[in-house]
Every structure is written in structure tokens, then in C-alpha cells.
C-alpha positions as CSV (number, residue, x, y, z in Angstrom):
1,K,10.7,9.3,24.3
2,R,7.7,7.5,22.9
3,S,6.7,5.1,20.1
4,I,3.7,5.7,17.8
5,A,2.3,3.0,15.5
6,A,2.1,4.1,11.8
7,E,-1.7,3.9,11.9
8,D,-1.7,6.5,14.7
9,F,1.1,8.6,13.4
10,F,-0.5,10.0,10.2
11,R,-3.4,12.3,11.1
12,G,-4.2,14.0,7.8
13,L,-2.8,16.0,4.9
14,F,0.7,17.1,6.1
15,A,-0.3,16.4,9.7
16,T,1.2,13.9,12.1
17,A,0.9,12.9,15.8
18,L,4.1,14.7,16.7
19,L,3.7,17.3,19.4
20,P,5.4,20.7,19.4
21,G,9.0,20.2,20.2
22,E,9.0,16.5,19.3
23,L,11.3,15.1,16.6
24,L,11.1,11.8,14.7
25,T,14.4,10.0,15.4
26,A,13.8,6.5,14.2
27,I,11.4,4.2,12.3
28,E,11.3,0.6,13.4
29,L,10.3,-2.1,11.0
30,P,9.9,-5.7,12.1
31,P,12.0,-8.3,10.3
32,Q,10.2,-9.8,7.3
33,A,8.8,-13.3,7.8
34,A,10.1,-16.1,5.6
35,R,8.4,-16.2,2.2
36,S,7.6,-12.5,2.4
37,G,7.9,-10.1,-0.5
38,W,7.5,-6.3,-1.0
39,A,7.0,-3.9,-3.8
40,F,6.5,-0.1,-4.2
41,E,5.0,1.6,-7.2
42,E,4.2,5.3,-7.8
43,M,3.4,7.5,-10.7
44,S,4.1,11.2,-10.9
45,R,3.9,13.7,-13.8
46,R,7.7,14.3,-13.6
47,H,10.5,12.5,-11.9
48,G,10.8,13.8,-8.3
49,D,7.3,15.3,-8.2
50,Y,4.8,14.3,-5.6
51,A,3.1,11.1,-6.7
52,L,-0.3,11.2,-8.3
53,V,-0.8,7.8,-6.7
54,G,1.5,5.4,-5.0
55,V,1.2,2.0,-3.4
56,A,3.4,-0.1,-1.0
57,V,2.8,-3.8,-0.6
58,L,4.0,-6.5,1.8
59,V,2.8,-10.1,1.3
60,T,3.6,-13.3,3.1
61,L,3.0,-16.8,1.7
62,G,2.5,-20.0,3.6
63,E,4.3,-23.2,2.9
64,N,1.3,-24.2,0.7
65,R,1.9,-21.0,-1.5
66,R,-1.3,-19.5,-0.2
67,C,-1.3,-15.9,1.0
68,L,-1.1,-15.7,4.8
69,A,-1.0,-11.9,4.9
70,A,-1.2,-9.0,2.5
71,R,-0.8,-5.3,3.6
72,V,-1.4,-2.7,0.9
73,V,-1.1,1.0,1.6
74,L,-1.9,3.7,-0.9
75,F,-1.0,7.4,-0.9
76,S,-2.2,10.5,-2.7
77,V,-5.7,9.0,-2.7
78,G,-6.8,10.5,0.6
79,E,-5.8,12.8,3.5
80,G,-2.8,10.5,4.3
81,P,-1.7,6.9,3.8
82,V,-4.7,4.7,3.2
83,L,-4.7,1.0,4.3
84,A,-6.5,-1.0,1.7
85,A,-7.9,-3.6,4.0
86,S,-10.3,-4.9,1.3
87,V,-7.3,-5.9,-0.9
88,G,-5.6,-7.8,1.9
89,N,-8.9,-9.6,2.8
90,A,-9.5,-10.6,-0.8
91,L,-6.0,-12.2,-1.0
92,Q,-6.2,-14.0,2.4
93,G,-5.9,-17.8,1.8
94,Q,-5.6,-17.4,-2.0
95,Q,-2.7,-18.7,-4.2
96,P,-1.2,-15.8,-6.1
97,S,-2.6,-16.1,-9.5
98,P,-3.6,-13.5,-12.1
99,D,-7.3,-14.1,-11.2
100,A,-6.7,-13.7,-7.5
101,I,-4.7,-10.5,-8.0
102,A,-7.4,-9.1,-10.4
103,R,-10.1,-9.7,-7.7
104,A,-7.9,-8.0,-5.1
105,V,-7.2,-5.1,-7.4
106,A,-10.9,-4.6,-7.9
107,A,-11.4,-4.4,-4.1
108,V,-9.1,-1.4,-3.9
109,Q,-12.1,0.8,-4.9
110,N,-13.8,-0.1,-1.5
111,D,-10.9,1.5,0.4
112,I,-10.2,4.8,-1.4
113,D,-11.9,8.1,-2.1
114,P,-9.3,10.0,-4.0
115,P,-9.5,13.8,-4.5
116,S,-9.6,15.6,-7.8
117,D,-7.2,18.5,-8.2
118,I,-5.3,20.3,-10.9
119,H,-3.0,17.3,-11.4
120,A,-5.5,14.5,-11.8
121,S,-9.2,13.7,-11.5
122,A,-10.6,11.3,-8.9
123,A,-11.5,8.9,-11.7
124,Y,-7.9,8.9,-13.0
125,R,-6.5,8.3,-9.5
126,R,-8.9,5.4,-9.0
127,Q,-7.8,3.8,-12.3
128,L,-4.1,4.5,-11.5
129,A,-4.6,3.0,-8.0
130,Q,-5.8,-0.2,-9.5
131,V,-3.0,-0.5,-12.1
132,L,-0.3,0.3,-9.6
133,T,-1.8,-2.1,-7.0
134,G,-1.8,-4.9,-9.6
135,R,1.9,-4.2,-10.5
136,A,2.9,-4.0,-6.8
137,L,1.1,-7.2,-5.8
138,T,2.6,-9.1,-8.8
139,G,6.1,-7.9,-7.8
140,A,5.6,-8.6,-4.1
141,F,4.4,-12.2,-4.8
142,T,7.3,-12.8,-7.2
143,R,9.8,-11.8,-4.4
144,A,7.9,-13.9,-1.8
145,E,8.1,-17.0,-4.0
146,A,11.8,-16.5,-4.6
147,R,12.6,-16.5,-0.8
């Protein structure tokens, strides 16, 4: 029996840190802090297909409505899940406003290097990553403010 942090679990395209004979039996998520909000966005060609791009967001606001933490992870833009640290850093200490979100969305380009394939070009994935990150951040901040 062992535990593996998410950052260490995903090793590459369709590869994980599981050893032969091991089986994933649980995923542990810490409880959300007060004034936290989440959102998940993805785009695929058809319902149920693998996503062309997806994004998961968790944000936490302080009592002053400023962002204490923002964690943004994108998928289908690299070999595995990609932590968009530049986005989180751009939001740190900011009040969630359209301008702050726009600056953070622009920062996503620093964190991704999407592939081109038969489904979408790298340029299309970059644009889609920005659009979906903006939607997800807006949704997550809305949830956080309601808590």
C-alpha cells in the first residue's frame, strides 16, 4: 500500500507511476477551504470523445475577496496533465475581476506546448486553452464568492 501525489502519478501520455501488479484503489482529495470554488471545462469534437483541451480550476478567496490560491490544470495540451503555475501566480493577491482573469488567461501560454494532430492544430489548442481557462476561472470565482 502506498500513496502517490498527483504531480508524481502522471508520467506521460497514457503512463502513470503504477508498477506492474499495482492497482489504483482510491483518490484522496483534501476538503475545500472556506471561500473556495471549482470549475471544469472541456471541448471535444463529439460528446464522449477525448477532449481537444480541458481545464480544471480550484480557487480560494481571502476575507478581503483577494485570491489566496489558484490551481489550474490543463489536459490534452501536453504529455499528461499540465499545471499552469503562471496562471495561479498571476492571480495571487488579485481581486477576481475581468481584467485580472484576462491577465491570468494570457499567462496560460507560458505553461503549455500543445501538440498538433489530426484533430486540432497546436494554435487551435492554444486558443481553446485560453477560452476554457477564462470560463473556468470565472465559474470558480463565482462559486467561491457564493460560499
